[in-house]
N, C-alpha and C positions, 0 to 999 in steps of 0.2 A: 642492475636494479633500476635503471633509468626509466623503465616502463611503469614503475609504481607511481600512483597518484598521491597527492596530499591526502591526509585522512579525511578532510572535509572540504567541500566546495560551497562557498556562500551562494544562497539562492536570493538574489536581489541584494539589498543593502546588508553588509555584514553585521550591522547593529540590529537588524530585524530579528536575529536569533534563529533563522531558518537556514538549514544546511542540508547538503546531500552527503551522506556517509558513503565513501567509496569502498571498493574492494580491499583497499589497504587496511581497513578497520576490521576485517572479518577473520574468523577462526580464533583458536585452533580447534574448537569443539564442533561447530556447525558452520557450513559454508555460507548460510544466509544470515548469520547473526554476528554482531560485532563482539570483538574482545572488549572487556569492560574498561581497559586502559584508555583508549582514545575518547570514548564518551565521558569518562570521569574527568579527563583533562579539559574537555569542552565545557563541562560544568564549572571547573576551576576557572577557565577563561571568563565565564559569565560572572562568577564571584569576584574576580579581580576587577572587572569593569563596573561592578555595582557601586554607585557613588555613595559616600558616607551619608548618614542621616542628618548630620549637623555640619553647617558650614565652618564652624570653629573647631572641628575635630583635628587632633594632631595626626601625624603619620600613623596609619593603621596597617597591621600585618595579620595575615591569616595564620592561625596557630593550630587549629584542629579542623579537619574536614572529614565527614562521614558520608559515604555514598551508599544508599540502600538500593539493591537490585530488585526491582519489582517483577521482573520477568525477562525473557530473552529480548535483547535490544537489536531490532532488525536493521540491516543495511538499508540505504535509501534515504528518503526525506525524514528529517527529525527537526524538532524545534526546542530551543532552550531559553528559559527565562530565569532571572534571579531577582531577589528583593531583600530588603532589610526586614527581618521579623522582630527583632528586639533592638530598638534604637538606643543609642547612648553615645556619649562623647569619647569615652575611653574603652568601652566594651560593647560590641555589637554582635548579635546573632544574625546570620544570613541564611536564606533558603534558596535553593535552585531546583529546577525540575526539567527533565527531558521527556518530551512526548513524541510518539510515532503513531501515525494513523489515528489520532485522537485519543490514544491511550498513554497514560504515564508509564514509563519504563524505568526511569531512574529518578530518585529524589536525593538531594544533598542538603546537609546542614553544616554550617561552619561558624566558628568563633573568630571574630576579627578584633584584635587587641591593639592598644596604643603601644607604639615603639618607645623604647627608652634606652639609656646607656647603662648596661649591666656588665660591661666588659671586665671591670675589676673583680666581679664575683663569678665570672663564667667558670664552670667546672663540670666534670662528669662525662665528657665525651669519651668514647672508646678510641682505641688506636686507629688511625686512618687505614683504609685499604691500600695495598700496593696499587700503583697507577695502572690505567687501562693498557698501557704498552706492555705490561708484564702478563696480561691475560692471553689465553689461547683463543684465537679467532675461530669461531665455529659458524660457518655460513649455512651449513646444511640443516634441514629439518629432520627430526626423528620420524620413523615410520608411524603413521597414524595422526601426526600433527598437520592440520590443514594449512594451506598457504594463505597469504594475505598479511595479517599483522606481523607474524613472526619474521617475514621477509623485509618488513618496513623498518626494522631495527638492526643495528650492528651490535653483535654480542661478543664480548671478550670474557672468557671464563677463567676465574682464579681457582675455583673448586667446583667439582661436579659438572653436570650438563643436563639438558632437558631429558635425555633418555637414561640418565643414571639416577637410580632411586636414592633419596636421602637429602640432606642439606645441600644448598648451592650458594655460591658466591660469584657474582658476575657484575661487569660493567655493561651498560647499554646506552646507545644514543640513537636518535631518530635519523633515518635516511630521508624522511619527508617532513614537511611542515605539518603542524596540526591543522591549520586553516590556510588554504591557498592564498598567496599574496601577503601573508602576515609572518612576522618573526615570532616564533614560539617562545614563550617566557620560560625561565628555568623551572618555575613551579608547575607549569603545564607539563614540561618534560618529566618532572618527578612523578606526577600523577600517571602519565602514560606507562612508565616503567614499574611503578609501585604495585600495580595490579598483577604484574608478572611474578610476584613473590611465590604465588601458588605453583606456577609452573617450574620456577627455578628450584624449588624445594620439594617437587613431587616425589612421593614415596611409591606411587602406584603406576601401573602401565595404562596409559590413556586409551589403549585399544581394548582394555578389559574393564576399566572402571571409569565412572564419572566422579569427579571431585570438584564441584563447582562452588565458587564463593557467592554468598548471598549479600555480602556487604564488603566495604573497603573503608578502613579508618586510618587516616594519616594524622600523626602528631608531629609538630615541628618545634624545634627550639631555636632555629634560625632559618632564614630563607636560603634556598639553594642558589648556586651560581653555575654558569657554564652549561655545556652540552651533555657531558657524560654524567650519568646517574648510576651509582653503585648500590647493590643490595646484597645483604648477607642473611639468607632466609632459612627457616626450618619449619617443618610440618609435624604435627601430632595427629594421628588417626585414632579415634576412640573406638570402643567395641559396639556402639549402637548407631552407627551411621553418621556420626558427627566428626568434624576435624577442625583444627585451628592452624593458622599460619601466622608467623611473626617474623619480621625482618627489620634490621637496622638499615637506614638509608644514608647514602653518602653522595657528596660531590667530590671533586678532586682536591678540595681543601680539608676534608674530614667529614665527620658525621653531621647530618643535618636534621635527622628525625627518625621516626620508626613507623611501621605500618603493621596492621593486624587485619586478618580476614577470617570469617567463619565459613566453614565448608559443609555442604551436604554430600555424603559419600554413598555411592550406589554401584553395584555391578552393572555393566552395560547389558 
């Protein structure tokens, strides 16, 4: 896998927000379009770098991130910008946008909340997943799944597989950095993997059906740590062309949040 490039190459100053999306971002649906995982993570990077609105703000943490998919996200040059939309000392709403060829392709909104010590009241997490070492290493791609993004992650499956219909449980970690020359943050890694919940829990054959998500919503009850991100995902397909995906998200210490996706489902 040494021939794989980082997901994004900075164009000029990395703080300019301009990047080249490499082949590693593409697939599995269309050879010239990005998987939504890497661009969602690039939006998360912009949100993490967005300074607080008040100099006296305490430590702030992202708690909910929604990415709206406005259309296919092409590979090649993209630009990302983020801003504070609702300023506050303890609660802020942030917005971010990715454009390509002068067209908005992704928009994100996120709540950023003040951190505090609630360790004495912490409760409700599900049982942690078995460690990645207990998962089955599956390096091959199923027939019909295009190369690029799927090859840029290492997958270890605890239940199911991409070509097996039904719920799926897996660990994944990036083989390449999000941005060349940078260390990828754990939250960026989480965003890269979270958009794969749809594929991990696919109930339909990708060669016969399109089941594309129109959005991605992350809810966090704590920040993730480490390189490995786990997901335990399931899909519901309705009778009128709609579907939903939900997944619990994990790091090696336990549950860190959950993700939901809305699908449009059509025969190819």
